[in-house]
C-alpha positions in Angstrom: -4.6 41.3 -34.0 -4.2 37.7 -33.3 -5.1 35.7 -30.3 -6.0 36.9 -26.9 -3.9 37.3 -23.6 -7.0 36.8 -21.4 -9.4 33.8 -20.4 -11.9 33.2 -23.0 -15.2 34.4 -22.3 -18.8 32.8 -23.4 -21.7 35.1 -24.6 -24.9 34.9 -23.0 -27.4 33.2 -25.9 -29.7 36.4 -26.9 -32.3 33.8 -28.7 -35.7 36.0 -27.4 -34.1 38.6 -29.4 -35.2 39.1 -32.9 -32.5 40.4 -34.1 -30.7 37.5 -33.4 -32.9 36.0 -36.2 -33.0 38.4 -39.0 -32.0 37.2 -41.5 -29.9 39.5 -43.4 -27.9 40.3 -40.3 -27.7 36.2 -39.6 -25.9 36.1 -42.8 -23.8 39.3 -42.9 -22.2 36.8 -39.7 -21.8 33.9 -41.8 -19.6 35.8 -44.0 -17.8 37.7 -41.3 -16.6 35.1 -39.6 -15.9 32.6 -42.6 -13.8 35.7 -44.1 -12.1 35.0 -40.8 -11.8 31.3 -40.6 -10.4 31.3 -44.2 -7.5 33.6 -43.6 -6.5 31.3 -40.1 -6.9 27.7 -41.5 -6.5 26.6 -37.5 -10.0 24.1 -37.5 -8.9 22.1 -40.4 -8.4 19.2 -38.8 -11.3 19.4 -36.5 -14.7 17.8 -38.4 -15.4 18.4 -42.2 -17.5 22.2 -41.5 -13.9 23.6 -42.1 -12.4 21.4 -45.2 -15.9 21.7 -46.5 -15.7 26.1 -46.2 -12.1 25.7 -47.2 -12.5 24.3 -50.5 -15.5 25.3 -51.3 -13.8 29.3 -51.0 -10.3 28.3 -53.1 -12.7 26.8 -55.6 -14.4 29.8 -56.0 -14.4 32.2 -59.1 -12.3 34.9 -56.8 -11.5 32.5 -54.1 -13.2 34.6 -51.0 -16.3 34.5 -48.8 -18.4 36.8 -50.9 -18.5 34.0 -54.2 -20.3 31.6 -52.3 -23.9 31.5 -52.1 -26.7 30.8 -49.6 -26.9 27.1 -49.9 -22.9 26.9 -49.6 -23.2 28.9 -45.9 -25.7 26.7 -45.1 -24.1 23.8 -46.2 -20.9 24.6 -44.0 -23.7 25.0 -40.7 -25.6 21.6 -42.0 -21.7 20.0 -41.6 -21.2 21.1 -37.8 -21.9 18.8 -35.0 -21.9 21.6 -32.0 -19.2 19.8 -30.7 -17.2 23.3 -29.4 -14.1 21.6 -30.0 -13.1 25.3 -32.5 -14.0 27.2 -29.5 -12.5 24.9 -26.6 -9.2 24.1 -28.3 -8.2 25.9 -31.3 -9.6 29.1 -32.2 -7.2 32.7 -31.3 -10.1 34.1 -31.2 -12.8 33.7 -29.0 -14.6 36.1 -26.9 -12.7 38.7 -25.3 -10.7 39.0 -29.1 -12.4 41.9 -30.7 -13.1 40.0 -33.6 -15.5 37.7 -31.6 -15.4 34.3 -32.8 -17.9 31.9 -32.0 -18.3 29.2 -34.4 -20.6 26.7 -32.6 -23.3 29.5 -31.3 -23.3 31.0 -34.6 -23.9 27.5 -36.2 -26.8 27.5 -33.4 -27.9 30.4 -34.2 -28.3 29.3 -37.4 -30.2 26.8 -37.2 -32.4 28.7 -34.8 -33.7 30.6 -37.8 -34.3 27.7 -39.8 -35.9 26.4 -36.8 -38.4 29.4 -36.5 -38.7 29.5 -40.0 -40.5 25.8 -39.8 -37.5 24.6 -42.3 -35.3 22.0 -39.4 -37.1 17.8 -40.9 -39.6 16.5 -39.6 -37.1 13.3 -38.5 -34.7 16.1 -36.8 -38.0 17.2 -34.6 -39.3 14.1 -34.2 -36.0 12.4 -32.9 -35.5 15.3 -30.3 -38.1 14.4 -28.5 -36.2 11.4 -27.1 -38.5 11.6 -23.4 -41.1 10.5 -26.1 -39.5 7.8 -27.9 -37.3 6.4 -25.1 -41.1 5.5 -23.6 -42.8 4.3 -26.8 -38.8 2.3 -27.2 -39.4 0.6 -23.9 -43.0 -0.1 -23.9 -42.1 -2.0 -27.3 -38.2 -3.3 -26.4 -38.8 -6.0 -28.5 -41.1 -5.1 -31.4 -38.4 -1.9 -31.3 -34.9 -3.9 -31.4 -35.9 -6.0 -33.8 -36.7 -3.1 -36.1 -33.9 -1.1 -35.5 -31.2 -3.9 -35.7 -28.2 -3.2 -38.2 -29.0 -5.4 -40.6 -32.8 -5.2 -41.0 -33.3 -6.4 -44.3 -37.4 -5.5 -44.4 -37.8 -2.6 -41.7 -34.0 -0.7 -42.5 -33.8 0.4 -46.0 -37.8 1.9 -45.1 -36.3 4.0 -42.3 -33.8 4.4 -44.3 -36.1 5.9 -47.1 -38.5 7.6 -44.5 -37.0 9.2 -41.8 -33.8 9.9 -43.5 -31.4 6.9 -41.2 -28.7 5.1 -43.1 -29.8 1.6 -42.9 -25.4 1.2 -41.6 -25.7 3.0 -38.8 -26.2 2.0 -35.3 -29.1 2.3 -33.9 -29.3 2.3 -30.1 -31.7 -0.9 -28.8 -33.9 0.1 -25.8 -34.3 -1.4 -22.0 -37.3 -3.0 -21.0 -37.8 -1.3 -17.8 -36.4 2.3 -18.0 -33.1 2.6 -15.8 -34.6 5.1 -13.2 -37.7 3.3 -12.6 -35.7 0.1 -11.6 -32.7 1.3 -9.7 -34.1 2.2 -7.1 -34.9 -1.5 -5.8 -31.1 -2.2 -6.5 -29.1 0.3 -5.8 -26.5 -0.5 -3.6 -27.0 0.6 0.8 -23.6 3.0 1.0 -20.4 1.3 2.1 -20.6 2.6 6.3 -16.3 2.2 5.6 -16.5 3.7 3.0 -14.6 7.1 3.0 -17.3 9.2 1.4 -19.5 8.0 3.5 -22.3 11.1 4.3 -22.2 12.6 0.7 -25.5 11.9 -1.7 -25.2 11.9 -4.9 -28.0 12.1 -7.6 -27.5 10.2 -11.8 -29.3 12.3 -13.6 -30.0 9.7 -16.2 -29.5 11.1 -19.3 -31.8 9.7 -22.1 -29.4 6.9 -23.1 -28.9 6.0 -19.7 -32.5 6.0 -18.4 -33.8 4.2 -22.1 -31.2 2.2 -23.9 -28.0 0.8 -21.9 -28.0 1.9 -18.2 -24.6 -0.3 -17.6 -22.5 3.3 -17.3 -25.3 4.0 -14.2 -25.1 0.7 -12.9 -21.4 1.1 -12.8 -21.7 4.4 -11.0 -23.6 3.6 -8.3 -21.2 0.8 -7.3 -18.1 2.2 -7.4 -20.2 5.3 -5.1 -22.2 2.9 -3.0 -19.0 1.1 -2.9 -17.2 4.4 -1.4 -19.9 5.4 0.8 -21.4 7.5 -1.6 -26.1 7.1 -1.2 -27.3 6.8 -4.6 -30.2 7.7 -5.8 -31.6 7.9 -10.0 -33.4 10.9 -11.5 -34.9 10.8 -14.5 -36.9 14.1 -15.0 -36.9 15.0 -18.5 -34.6 15.1 -21.1 -31.6 17.8 -20.7 -32.4 19.2 -24.3 -29.2 18.4 -26.2 -31.1 17.3 -29.6 -33.4 20.2 -29.4 -30.4 22.6 -28.5 -28.9 20.4 -32.0 -31.6 21.6 -34.0 -32.2 25.5 -32.5 -35.2 25.0 -31.0 -34.2 27.3 -28.1 -37.8 27.9 -26.6 -38.1 24.2 -25.3 -34.2 23.5 -24.5 -35.1 26.7 -22.7 -38.6 25.3 -21.3 -36.3 21.5 -20.0 -33.6 24.2 -18.4 -36.3 25.8 -16.1 -38.0 22.9 -15.6 -35.5 20.5 -14.6 -33.9 22.6 -12.5 -36.7 23.6 -10.6 -36.6 19.4 -9.7 -33.5 18.8 -8.4 -33.0 22.5 -6.4 -34.3 20.6 -3.6 -33.0 17.9 -3.9 -29.0 20.1 -3.6 -30.7 22.1 -0.5 -30.6 18.8 0.8 -27.2 18.3 0.5 -27.2 16.0 -2.6 -25.0 16.6 -5.6 -25.9 15.8 -9.3 -23.9 13.8 -11.6 -25.1 13.1 -15.3 -23.9 9.9 -16.8 -23.6 11.3 -20.1 -21.6 14.0 -21.1 -24.0 15.5 -23.4 -26.4 16.0 -19.9 -23.8 17.4 -17.4 -22.9 20.3 -20.5 -25.9 21.6 -20.9 -27.0 21.5 -17.5 -23.2 23.2 -15.9 -23.0 26.0 -19.4 -25.3 26.5 -21.7 -28.1 26.3 -19.5 -26.7 29.4 -17.8 -26.2 31.2 -21.3 -29.2 30.5 -22.4 -31.4 31.6 -18.7 -28.7 33.9 -17.7 -31.1 35.3 -15.0 -32.9 32.2 -13.9 -31.8 31.5 -10.1 -32.8 27.2 -10.3 -29.9 27.4 -13.6 -27.4 28.9 -11.3 -27.4 26.9 -8.6 -27.9 23.4 -10.4 -24.7 24.6 -12.5 -22.9 25.3 -9.7 -24.0 21.7 -8.6 -23.2 19.5 -11.3 -21.1 17.1 -11.7 -19.6 14.9 -14.5 -19.6 11.3 -13.3 -15.8 11.3 -14.0 -14.7 14.5 -12.6 -16.9 13.7 -9.4 -14.8 10.0 -8.6 -12.1 12.0 -9.0 -13.4 15.0 -6.8 -13.6 11.7 -4.1 -10.1 11.1 -4.5 -8.8 14.5 -3.9 -11.1 15.0 -0.6 -10.5 12.0 1.2 -9.2 8.7 -0.7 -11.0 6.0 -2.7 -11.2 2.7 -1.4 -8.7 0.5 -2.2 -8.9 -0.5 -5.6 -7.0 -4.0 -6.9 -4.1 -3.8 -9.5 -5.5 -4.2 -13.0 -2.3 -4.8 -15.5 -4.5 -3.5 -18.4 -3.7 -1.2 -21.1 -7.2 1.5 -21.8 -7.4 3.2 -24.5 -9.4 6.2 -23.8 -10.9 8.3 -26.5 -11.9 12.3 -24.6 -14.8 12.9 -26.0 -15.7 16.4 -26.8 -19.3 17.1 -24.8 -16.1 15.8 -22.1 -13.1 18.2 -23.5 -16.0 20.8 -23.7 -16.6 21.0 -20.1 -13.2 23.0 -19.8 -12.0 20.5 -16.8 -9.4 18.5 -18.1 -9.3 15.0 -19.5 -11.1 13.9 -15.7 -11.8 9.6 -17.1 -7.9 9.2 -17.4 -6.7 11.0 -14.1 -10.3 8.7 -12.6 -8.2 5.5 -14.7 -5.2 6.6 -13.7 -6.1 6.1 -9.8 -6.3 2.2 -10.9 -2.9 1.2 -9.9 -1.0 -0.7 -12.8 -3.7 0.3 -15.2 -2.3 1.9 -17.9 -4.8 4.4 -20.1 -3.5 6.5 -23.5 -5.8 9.1 -24.6 -7.6 9.6 -28.0 -8.4 13.9 -28.2 -10.2 13.6 -31.3 -14.0 13.9 -32.4 -15.5 10.3 -33.1 -17.5 11.6 -35.7 -21.0 11.0 -34.8 -22.7 13.9 -33.1 -25.1 13.2 -31.5 -28.1 12.0 -33.8 -26.5 13.9 -37.1 -24.2 10.9 -37.1 -27.0 8.3 -38.1 -28.7 10.1 -41.4 -27.8 9.3 -44.8 -26.7 12.5 -46.1 -23.9 12.5 -43.2 -23.4 8.8 -41.8 -19.9 8.5 -44.3 -18.2 11.3 -43.1 -19.2 10.6 -39.7 -17.3 7.3 -40.5 -14.8 9.8 -42.1 -13.4 12.0 -39.2 -13.8 9.2 -36.9 -11.2 7.1 -38.8 -7.5 8.6 -37.6 -9.7 8.7 -33.7 -10.1 4.7 -34.5 -6.6 4.4 -36.1 -5.2 6.1 -32.4 -7.3 4.8 -30.4 -5.9 1.1 -31.5 -2.2 1.3 -32.4 -1.2 0.0 -29.1 -3.4 -2.7 -28.9 -5.4 -1.7 -26.0 -6.6 -5.0 -23.7 -10.3 -2.4 -23.3 -11.3 0.6 -25.4 -13.7 4.0 -23.4 -15.7 6.6 -24.2 -17.1 9.0 -22.2 -20.1 9.4 -25.3 -22.5 6.6 -24.3 -22.9 7.5 -28.5 -19.3 7.7 -29.0 -18.5 4.5 -28.8 -21.0 1.8 -30.6 -19.7 4.3 -33.4 -16.5 3.9 -33.2 -16.0 -0.1 -33.8 -17.7 0.9 -36.9 -14.9 2.9 -37.7 -12.7 0.5 -36.2 -13.8 -2.2 -37.9 -14.1 0.6 -41.5 -10.7 0.9 -40.4 -10.0 -2.3 -41.5 -9.6 -3.8 -37.6 -11.4 -6.4 -35.4 -12.9 -3.8 -32.6 -13.3 -4.7 -29.0 -16.5 -6.4 -27.9 -18.3 -2.7 -26.1 -16.3 0.7 -25.8 -17.8 1.7 -22.8 -18.0 3.9 -19.9 -14.9 4.7 -18.0 -16.4 4.7 -15.1 -17.4 0.7 -16.1 -14.0 -0.1 -16.1 -13.7 1.3 -12.4 -16.4 -1.4 -11.2 -14.6 -3.8 -13.2 -11.7 -3.4 -10.7 -13.3 -2.9 -7.5 -15.4 -6.5 -8.5 -18.3 -5.1 -8.8 
């Protein structure tokens, strides 16, 4: 039977069950799912996992999944960025369909087995230690930024040889002071005339905002405070998305337990939780409850977490926003995969339409970056390839501004646009930065 008449649902992730790590059972499930995908092929244009799978099947002796080797099965896993788009937008066989197909979480299971067996690469393990890396990077920001700078012919080839980061890939620069450490001294007081006066929001500064680029966070706190919201910035720890990508389930569960316990007292005191990064919002809202389904703190945090764009739109619908001056600009909007995976609709578009005379134009395709996946030498060319249709669509109408809700997608898309032969914008920032610009903040 094709398709399902019921709303899609997701199973909890049984990462604590020994059977989940059984190698033979995993291979059997990979072959079952790949065979269904082979017969369907709707996902051919989402990422490189599916074209790779279909090409390998088509080139096999009998054009069957049974012909594929274990190495070929793994190659499909290695090409997956865990963007969730196949599950969220294409697959007709997701639960509760009898085929019970969740491709991204099957890829996650494979990586969890690899992680348990000690097969996760050293580079993947070390790069996933975001809080440690961020603290070191900010402590030695000058040296770190020099060493990781694009075009550094001395250090970048060494980085490629030792940890596999492609010499061409953009590596985020570090701030000298972590955002959460310095924000309380500069956060604006809530505007008493703002329509949302009385609301309180914690900006959860994800790793990138906290240690690398706080521009979206600074814009968010200004926009919210201008509308009357009391704002504070917190960074208890990394949400665990990079370790999730590695299949390190115990580490992600630990982050869920600790961070939810940190935020729940604030929730009980009336604070809303607003992550600054779509990946963090996705983890808090959806992935953590599937990993720790019996944790009441995780459940409470999930219910009180709002993506930045989602939060501004909610404020507008509930009590309106402070008046915004007209801004007659066209805006190319990249609908980031981890924003789409939150199943809330294109809230960035909805938010930017609140600006009089603004003309946002949506692009619903993957940038190709995929967290740390796209910076590795073995993936960088593929990351550019996947992103090229996105870059072409973003620049089709020569927009005045280009934005993305993913902080890693923005710099990568600049490289993609340049690879397409176009002049990239000087910055591809977060949509909340455009709201701050419209307010003159």
